[in-house]
Steps between C-alpha positions, in 0.01 A plus 500: 500500500533291813644663812575393862246585779736367761817306511443179312132591424410605141188698397401234247545126527648267255164411338398865465827592334464204269173646375622858484800416291289268284752220530232249382534656149871441483617178359729284704823437313662173585873532542668218315744294708865591446658299226783276586830631359673249281881534523669589177843358603617193686818381652658205324770284643821465288743218533865570531710644774605805299158592356350668805271208591181707414379715214197732458307419183169610349191273539374574146781559259453775237550385139839556349362623162217724424303530169583810294120571441219446747259233384128608541316277738124446492323614809231271637159666456293459816208724411186341361246685277172515685171652391428839664226504756162620374394832640207486741302753301503273195242209508328309215260743337676824601503769235854616432642805319792427270794741528719390217493335161285555185181484722623767755216663687236239418316291760509116511362223723745286701453121468778333684874503573732269295791308629756761400315765694346673201134595511257353249255767390234559236313809368265334412593523135143578406500824703839664470695272257741359764543118459624272762861592590755485774585817696744569785330631813762780512328661204136494623275702737253295690159670531216438747271387215461125487325240288357197677678205338437257782316253277746545210799253495794595284616197303832345598638512145558875533863492617809684398574241228158569345592864438860438391563566133698255284725656243520320157827320432715640222582288207860379429714763325268783590656810641489551875417867465210441258165561661223248452225613261234319705367725771326390821150364454263399777404130483144382465518325833588821677220681330251242620645517852459875492133478405440252777659719765331816375158333503546396861625850611246689306214316664619639836581852365155538349341459853680802638364836361737740329794254530526459128559872447751489786702229340485665155628836639870584513667624828672847452631763732423866457675810633480516885422128542746287692469122505634460857207712625233305310287200615452250208 
């Protein structure tokens, strides 16, 4: 606290108190200028000697009739969907641990981030059976293990449209609730792309000792192990 040493003399000056109170951390809030009040009524001149000469009327008259039911109005949407920012711990070649889905607990190699913000990862498929797929970064743990993919360039054709499935159109007269007999099958083009990507990634993985066994293994927690105390 600041106190007076003598009349008109404080122990700390203005600059010292500015530092002590950490005023530099506080944000200056600009006070908006007072808005001009628009009058709701106005005085109108009325002709005739017996009519009082003036009359007070409203500036904006209210409607005489109101609808019995409120009509829903569409609100203007101002928000834009933007891709989430990529975490600093995730870079091309980082080994990630999947936390959800059919491949939960397995390790994958991160390739790049797509336009929607999803992560493009691969097993590779030869090691742990995980093909190229899209994963949200909310469901992965980034490890300190990394694969050097500096010389590897991910083709531009791997976009969100590339991984989007197309459902077969139903014939005329077919029931809406009837499920299609044809199941999902991987195209030949996607199989060839998977082999090309796996070949490039496996060449780098083979140079690092014991990395194949690390990617094949599944991440699990035992009794007394806490993930927030671990270093991945």
